[in-house]
C-alpha positions in Angstrom: -52.5 -134.1 3.4 -55.2 -132.8 1.1 -57.6 -135.4 -0.4 -60.2 -134.8 -3.0 -62.6 -137.7 -2.6 -65.3 -138.6 -5.2 -68.3 -140.8 -4.9 -71.5 -141.1 -6.9 -73.5 -140.8 -3.7 -72.4 -139.2 -0.4 -75.2 -138.9 2.1 -75.8 -135.5 3.7 -78.9 -133.7 5.1 -79.5 -132.1 1.7 -79.0 -135.3 -0.2 -79.5 -138.3 2.2 -79.9 -141.1 -0.3 -78.1 -144.4 0.5 -78.2 -147.4 -1.9 -75.3 -149.5 -0.7 -72.2 -149.7 1.4 -69.9 -147.6 -0.9 -71.5 -144.3 0.1 -71.5 -145.3 3.8 -67.8 -146.0 3.4 -67.1 -142.8 1.6 -68.7 -140.6 4.3 -67.2 -142.4 7.2 -63.8 -142.4 5.5 -63.9 -138.7 4.7 -64.9 -137.9 8.3 -62.2 -140.2 9.6 -59.5 -138.4 7.6 -60.7 -135.0 8.9 -60.6 -136.3 12.5 -56.9 -137.2 11.8 -56.1 -133.7 10.8 -56.3 -134.0 7.0 -58.2 -131.7 4.7 -60.9 -133.3 2.6 -63.2 -132.2 -0.1 -65.9 -134.4 -1.6 -67.4 -134.3 -5.1 -70.5 -136.4 -5.7 -73.0 -136.6 -8.6 -75.8 -134.0 -8.2 -79.1 -135.5 -7.2 -81.1 -132.4 -8.4 -80.5 -129.5 -10.8 -78.5 -126.5 -9.4 -77.4 -128.3 -6.3 -74.9 -126.1 -4.4 -72.1 -126.8 -2.1 -72.7 -128.1 1.4 -70.6 -128.5 4.5 -71.3 -131.7 6.6 -69.3 -132.7 9.7 -66.2 -130.7 8.7 -66.3 -131.9 5.0 -67.0 -129.5 2.1 -69.2 -131.4 -0.3 -69.7 -130.3 -4.0 -72.2 -131.8 -6.4 -71.2 -132.2 -10.0 -74.0 -131.8 -12.6 -74.7 -135.2 -14.3 -74.0 -134.7 -18.0 -76.4 -137.4 -19.1 -80.1 -138.0 -19.8 -80.9 -139.0 -16.2 -79.2 -139.2 -12.9 -77.6 -142.4 -11.3 -79.9 -144.7 -9.4 -83.0 -143.3 -11.1 -85.5 -146.0 -12.1 -85.2 -146.3 -15.9 -87.1 -149.2 -17.5 -86.7 -148.1 -21.1 -83.9 -150.3 -22.5 -83.0 -148.0 -25.3 -82.7 -145.0 -23.0 -80.7 -147.0 -20.5 -78.2 -148.1 -23.2 -77.9 -144.5 -24.4 -77.2 -143.4 -20.8 -74.4 -145.9 -20.5 -73.0 -145.0 -23.9 -72.9 -141.3 -23.0 -71.3 -142.2 -19.6 -68.6 -144.2 -21.3 -67.6 -141.4 -23.8 -67.4 -138.4 -21.5 -64.0 -136.7 -21.5 -64.6 -133.5 -19.4 -65.1 -133.0 -15.7 -65.3 -129.2 -15.2 -66.0 -129.3 -11.4 -63.0 -131.6 -10.8 -60.7 -129.2 -12.7 -62.1 -126.3 -10.8 -61.7 -127.9 -7.4 -58.2 -129.2 -8.2 -57.1 -125.7 -9.1 -58.7 -124.2 -6.0 -58.1 -126.9 -3.4 -54.8 -128.2 -4.7 -55.1 -131.8 -3.5 -52.2 -134.2 -3.0 -54.4 -137.1 -4.3 -57.7 -137.7 -6.0 -59.4 -140.8 -4.5 -62.4 -142.0 -6.5 -65.0 -144.5 -5.4 -68.2 -145.4 -7.3 -68.2 -143.6 -10.7 -71.7 -143.7 -12.1 -72.6 -140.1 -13.2 -69.1 -138.8 -12.5 -67.4 -141.1 -15.1 -63.7 -141.9 -15.7 -63.3 -138.4 -17.0 -62.4 -137.4 -13.5 -59.3 -139.6 -13.7 -58.2 -138.0 -17.0 -58.7 -134.5 -15.8 -56.9 -135.1 -12.5 -54.0 -136.9 -14.1 -53.5 -134.2 -16.7 -53.4 -131.6 -14.0 -50.6 -133.6 -12.2 -52.7 -135.1 -9.4 -52.1 -138.8 -8.7 -55.4 -140.8 -8.9 -56.3 -143.8 -6.6 -59.5 -145.7 -7.3 -61.3 -148.1 -5.0 -63.2 -151.0 -6.6 -66.5 -151.2 -4.7 -68.4 -152.6 -7.8 -68.0 -153.6 -11.4 -68.7 -150.3 -13.2 -65.6 -150.7 -15.3 -66.8 -153.9 -16.8 -70.6 -153.9 -16.6 -73.1 -151.1 -17.1 -75.2 -152.5 -14.3 -72.1 -152.4 -12.0 -73.0 -155.9 -10.8 -72.0 -158.5 -13.4 -75.3 -160.1 -12.5 -78.0 -160.9 -15.1 -81.1 -163.2 -15.3 -80.7 -164.5 -11.8 -77.0 -165.5 -12.2 -73.6 -164.0 -11.6 -71.8 -163.4 -14.9 -68.7 -165.5 -15.3 -67.8 -163.8 -18.7 -68.3 -160.3 -20.1 -71.1 -160.3 -22.7 -70.7 -158.4 -26.0 -73.0 -155.5 -25.0 -71.1 -154.9 -21.7 -67.8 -155.0 -23.6 -69.0 -152.4 -26.0 -70.7 -150.1 -23.4 -67.6 -150.1 -21.2 -64.9 -150.1 -23.8 -63.6 -146.6 -22.9 -63.9 -147.2 -19.2 -61.3 -150.0 -19.4 -59.0 -147.9 -21.5 -59.2 -145.0 -19.1 -57.5 -147.1 -16.3 -54.1 -146.0 -17.7 -54.7 -142.6 -15.9 -54.6 -144.4 -12.5 -51.6 -144.3 -10.1 -53.1 -146.9 -7.8 -56.1 -149.2 -7.6 -57.5 -150.9 -4.4 -59.9 -153.8 -4.3 -62.0 -154.3 -1.2 -61.4 -158.0 -1.7 -59.0 -160.2 -3.7 -61.9 -161.4 -5.7 -63.1 -158.0 -7.0 -59.5 -157.1 -7.9 -58.8 -160.4 -9.6 -62.0 -160.3 -11.7 -60.6 -157.0 -13.2 -57.0 -158.0 -13.6 -57.9 -161.4 -15.1 -59.5 -159.3 -17.9 -56.2 -157.5 -18.5 -57.1 -154.4 -16.6 -54.7 -152.2 -14.6 -51.7 -153.6 -16.4 -50.3 -150.0 -16.5 -51.3 -149.1 -12.9 -48.2 -149.0 -10.8 -49.9 -150.0 -7.5 -52.5 -152.8 -7.3 -53.5 -153.9 -3.8 -56.3 -155.0 -1.5 -57.6 -153.1 1.6 -60.6 -154.9 3.0 -63.6 -153.2 4.5 -64.1 -152.8 8.3 -67.2 -151.9 10.2 -68.0 -148.3 9.6 -70.3 -148.1 12.7 -69.2 -150.7 15.3 -71.9 -151.7 17.8 -71.8 -149.7 21.0 -71.5 -152.7 23.3 -71.2 -156.2 21.6 -72.2 -158.9 24.0 -73.0 -162.7 23.7 -76.5 -163.8 23.3 -77.9 -166.3 25.9 -77.7 -169.9 24.7 -81.1 -171.2 23.6 -81.4 -174.9 22.9 -84.9 -174.8 21.6 -84.6 -172.2 18.8 -82.1 -170.1 16.9 -82.7 -166.6 15.6 -81.1 -166.0 12.2 -81.0 -162.5 10.8 -80.7 -160.8 7.3 -79.8 -157.1 7.0 -79.4 -155.1 3.8 -81.0 -154.6 0.4 -83.8 -157.2 -0.3 -82.8 -157.8 -3.9 -82.4 -160.9 -6.0 -78.6 -160.8 -6.2 -78.4 -160.6 -2.4 -80.1 -164.0 -2.3 -83.3 -163.0 -0.5 -85.5 -165.3 -2.6 -83.2 -168.3 -2.0 -83.3 -167.5 1.7 -87.1 -167.5 1.7 -87.2 -170.9 -0.2 -84.7 -172.3 2.3 -86.9 -171.2 5.2 -89.8 -173.1 3.6 -87.7 -176.3 4.1 -86.9 -175.7 7.7 -88.8 -176.7 10.9 -90.9 -173.8 12.2 -90.2 -174.6 15.8 -86.4 -174.5 15.5 -85.8 -171.5 13.3 -86.8 -167.8 13.6 -85.9 -165.2 11.0 -85.4 -161.5 11.4 -85.1 -159.4 8.2 -83.9 -155.8 8.4 -84.2 -153.5 5.3 -86.6 -151.4 3.4 -89.3 -153.3 1.7 -92.7 -152.4 0.4 -95.9 -154.1 1.7 -96.4 -155.7 -1.7 -92.9 -157.1 -1.8 -93.2 -158.3 1.7 -96.3 -160.3 0.9 -94.6 -161.8 -2.2 -91.6 -163.0 -0.1 -93.8 -164.4 2.7 -95.6 -166.4 0.1 -92.4 -168.3 -0.7 -92.3 -169.5 3.0 -95.9 -169.2 4.3 -95.3 -171.3 7.4 -92.0 -169.9 8.5 -91.6 -167.5 11.4 -90.4 -164.3 9.8 -90.4 -160.8 11.2 -89.8 -157.9 8.8 -88.1 -155.2 10.9 -88.0 -152.5 8.2 -85.1 -150.0 8.3 -83.5 -150.2 11.7 -80.3 -149.2 13.4 -77.7 -152.0 13.2 -77.5 -152.2 17.0 -81.2 -152.9 17.2 -80.8 -155.7 14.6 -77.7 -157.4 16.0 -79.0 -157.3 19.5 -81.9 -159.6 18.5 -80.1 -162.2 16.3 -77.9 -165.2 17.0 -76.5 -165.8 13.5 -76.4 -163.5 10.5 -77.1 -164.9 7.1 -75.6 -163.4 3.9 -77.0 -165.6 1.1 -75.6 -163.6 -1.9 -75.7 -165.1 -5.3 -73.4 -162.6 -7.0 -69.7 -161.7 -6.5 -70.3 -159.1 -3.8 -67.0 -157.3 -3.7 -66.7 -156.8 0.0 -70.1 -156.8 1.8 -70.0 -154.6 4.9 -72.4 -157.0 6.7 -69.5 -159.4 7.2 -67.4 -156.7 8.9 -70.4 -155.4 10.9 -71.4 -158.9 12.1 -67.9 -159.6 13.3 -67.8 -156.3 15.1 -71.1 -157.2 16.8 -69.8 -160.6 17.8 -72.3 -162.4 15.6 -71.2 -165.5 13.6 -72.1 -165.2 9.9 -73.3 -167.9 7.5 -72.3 -166.8 4.0 -72.1 -168.2 0.5 -68.9 -168.8 -1.5 -69.3 -165.7 -3.6 -67.3 -162.6 -3.9 -65.2 -161.5 -1.0 -66.9 -163.6 1.7 -64.7 -166.7 1.6 -61.7 -164.5 2.2 -63.0 -163.2 5.5 -65.1 -166.0 6.9 -63.1 -168.9 8.5 -65.4 -171.9 8.3 -66.1 -173.2 11.8 -64.0 -170.4 13.5 -65.7 -167.1 12.7 -68.7 -168.4 10.8 -69.7 -170.9 8.1 -69.7 -171.1 4.3 -72.3 -172.8 2.2 -73.5 -173.1 -1.3 -76.2 -170.6 -2.4 -79.0 -172.9 -3.5 -82.1 -173.1 -1.2 -81.4 -176.8 -0.3 -77.8 -176.2 0.7 -78.7 -173.1 2.6 -81.5 -174.9 4.5 -79.2 -177.8 5.4 -76.5 -175.4 6.6 -78.9 -173.4 8.7 -80.3 -176.5 10.3 -76.8 -177.8 11.1 -75.9 -174.4 12.7 -79.1 -174.4 14.7 -78.4 -177.9 16.0 -75.3 -176.8 17.8 -76.2 -173.6 19.8 -73.0 -174.1 22.0 -70.9 -173.7 18.8 -72.7 -170.4 18.0 -71.9 -169.2 21.5 -68.3 -170.3 21.2 -67.8 -168.4 17.9 -69.7 -165.3 19.3 -67.4 -165.1 22.3 -64.3 -165.6 20.2 -65.3 -162.7 18.0 -66.1 -160.4 21.0 -62.8 -161.3 22.7 -60.7 -160.8 19.6 -58.1 -158.0 20.4 -56.6 -158.1 16.9 -59.7 -157.0 15.0 -59.3 -155.3 11.6 -61.1 -152.0 12.4 -61.8 -148.8 10.5 -58.8 -147.1 11.9 -56.7 -149.8 10.2 -58.5 -149.0 6.9 -57.7 -145.3 7.3 -54.0 -146.0 8.1 -53.6 -148.3 5.1 -55.0 -145.6 2.7 -52.9 -142.9 4.3 -49.8 -145.0 3.6 -50.8 -145.2 0.0 -51.5 -141.5 -0.1 -48.0 -140.8 1.3 -46.4 -143.1 -1.2 -48.2 -141.4 -4.1 -47.3 -137.9 -2.8 -43.7 -138.9 -2.5 -43.6 -140.3 -6.1 -45.2 -137.0 -7.3 -42.6 -134.9 -5.5 -39.8 -137.1 -6.9 -41.1 -136.5 -10.4 -41.4 -132.8 -9.8 -37.8 -132.6 -8.4 -36.5 -134.6 -11.4 -38.3 -132.3 -13.8 -36.8 -129.2 -12.1 -33.2 -130.6 -12.3 -33.6 -131.7 -15.9 -34.7 -128.3 -17.2 -31.4 -126.5 -16.6 -29.4 -129.3 -18.0 -31.5 -129.2 -21.2 -30.8 -125.4 -21.5 -27.1 -126.0 -21.0 -27.0 -128.6 -23.7 -28.7 -126.3 -26.1 -25.9 -123.7 -25.7 -23.3 -126.3 -26.8 -25.0 -126.8 -30.2 -23.0 -125.1 -33.0 -24.8 -122.4 -35.0 
């Protein structure tokens, strides 16, 4: 099987930038396919001018020039320029590198992930060249220029006029797709409820699994005097970090300890500490997941946006750590309240009450932790690979059937022409 994989970011030594889970998934996924004997090429958005091809862990990586006024994930505070960037992104029709690699590599399927900087033009070009296109929904690019459906401290329940205008052609472009995959039911339903993918033959869900399982998950010793909670990821508003700080301010210092892993400036660290000045908080910085999970009893994911399928849920389960999450996005689909973790409302008071209730029963924490570690029916990354491979095979077979049908129809058409009287 030959797979042409696209992703806005794809971390390599020459371009190591990581913003979220989608690019971590893309690299682990590409390498997993190669390990199974498939041929994979990757096309990402170029992070600098004239960026050439690179081979990384058996995968050939090409960088497509961004045909816009600045590159994705570049800080751009000018509202007018930002709107122009999104408008240009929405109207693009050409993807020269995609066409070039399809002709040279001859893939069986094009699998797109995040699209910023690459645009839906890659779908159009691939479909017109006869390659089936599968898209994985990791974000809300197709409905929101920010890709998050989050604005002014709240998750958007409706699409505003500006987003509708700036993504008009993105939604229309979905007719080029052969299949669409949501990493959760929630992210897929948000799109389908808006009437999207009505022409897409295959619409399904393949949930995330841990891309880097811990080397040796083990239970933490039971401590009846204090519980260590942990947060890992981007320290941004939509991830709920401010609500978490305000919740910590309401909790007893002697019962709760907080570990926070993720990149954060000294200035931002001071601002966050000021929200809970008496709480016991340790900012760990950017650390290996193993180092984080080894030191915490319970993981907290206080998101206040519809996070499509946060990898922290899968990683925490793989590490044998119960997770306290909010009822946003894909989390309620994968957290069984009281069995694999807990669910709570996202406001500081509810979050604080739930954290205190969890901390008051350390034996329950231990019970859930041991259950997660002992689970022999875990959804693992190999299952993710197999699920996508099944889809690829289905798309390839459909393509071959169409080609066979076209081949048999051609002679019949010629024969009929000969019967027409002159």
